[in-house]
N, C-alpha and C positions, 0 to 999 in steps of 0.2 A: 644184670640185664634181663635174664629170664624171669626174675621176680617182677620186674617192672612190666614186662610183656603180659605176664599172668594177671597182674593187678589191672592193667588196662582192659583186658578181656572181661574180667569179672565185673568191672564197673560199667561195661557197655560202651566204652569209648571207641571200640572197633566195630566194623561191620562184619558179621559172621559170614564165613564161606564154607562152613562145615559144622557138624555137630561137635560137642565138646569131646575131648579125648576120653576113651573108655566107654563111649555110648555104643549101643548095639549096631548103629549104622555109621560108625566113625569113618568108614571109607567113602561115604557119600560126600560129594563136594558140589558146590554151585558157584557161579560167577556172582559175587556179592553185589555188583552194580545193578543186576537185574532184579534183586529181591530186597535189598536194603533192610536187613534184619540186624538189629543191635546184638552184640555178642553176649549181653546179659539176659537175653530172652531164653526161657526154658525150652529144651529140645522139642517137647510136644507142640509148643506154640510155633516154633520154627517150622516144623513139618506142616502144621496146619496152614501157615501163611504161604508156604511154597505150594501146597496143594491148591489153595485158593487162587494163587497166581496162575497155575496150570489150567484150572477150570476157566479162568477169565481170558487168558492169553496163552493158549496151549503151546505155541512155538517156543516159549521160554524153557520148555522141557529140554531143548537142545543144549542148554547151558548148565545141565546137571550131569554129573558123573556118578555112576552107581546109584541111580535113584532107588529110593525105598519102595517096598511094595505099595504103600499108601500113595506115593507119588505116581506110580505106574497106574494104579486104579483110577486116579484123577484123570490121567490122560486117556485111559480106556473108556471112561465115562463120556468124554468129549468125542472120541472116535465113534462110540455106539450112537450117540445122539446125531452125529452127522450122517452116518449110514442110514439110520432110521428115517431121516428127513430127506432121503434121496440126494445127499451131498457126498457121495462116495469119493468123488475127485478131491473134495476138501479133507476127507479122512486119510487119503493115501500119504500125504507128507507126514502126518502124525504117526501113522504106522511105521513109516521109514525111520522116524526118530526113535521109536520103541525098539526097532531092530538094531539100530546103532547102539543103543544103551546096553544091549546084550552082547556087544563085542567083548566086554569085560567079563571075566569069569567071576568077578566079585558082585555082580548085580544079582540080587536074589529075586526069583520070580514071584509074582503076586498071585498067580493061579497055576494049578497043576498042569504041566505039559507045555507051558508057554515057552520055556527055554528050548525044549525039544522041537517045538513047531518052528521056532526061529532058526535053530541050528541045523535042522533038516534041509534047509534051503541054502545053506552056506555055499558059496561058489556060483550061485545062480545070478542072473541079472536082477537088478533092483525092482523093476516092475513085477517080475514073477514072485520075488520074495514078499513084496507088499500084498499082492493078491492072495498068496498062500496064507499069510498071517490074517488077513481079513476073513478068509474062508474058515480058518481055525476059530476065529472069534465068533463067526456066524453059526458054528456048530451048536445046536441047541442043548448039548450036554455040558457046555462050559458054564461054570459057576464062578463068581457070583453075579454074572451079568445075564440079562434077559437074552432071548434069541434076537439076533440081528438078521433081519430079512434082507437078503441080497437080491437085487434086481439086475438082470443083465443089461 
């Protein structure tokens, strides 16, 4: 039975919901129905397709467990664009999704200090945590993103 399951995955008859076993981000999981990626697609292409989906419909990030750093950067790009265009209220739910992703100790941060910034507000109310994260992202010392100008 295991052989048949393995063959089905290799031939692309299944919809992938994770990277193949042994991959660097093997703990990353996604709801297959939201991404529709055949199981025979190469891991780099899987990640690219998921990042494209995040860039186009960022709320799909909610359906990813232990997102890769590249997936996080795709979401951060959308957050940055929304804040830059004075759509901070539209960025807040996305920041909340990023905070939720870091509930898992297996989520690797995409930029130095991100986990600390999120963990430092653990136990606080959600709006406070979101504002603290957006303030962290607005800090002009954060790389690889440009400065996010926050307007009161």
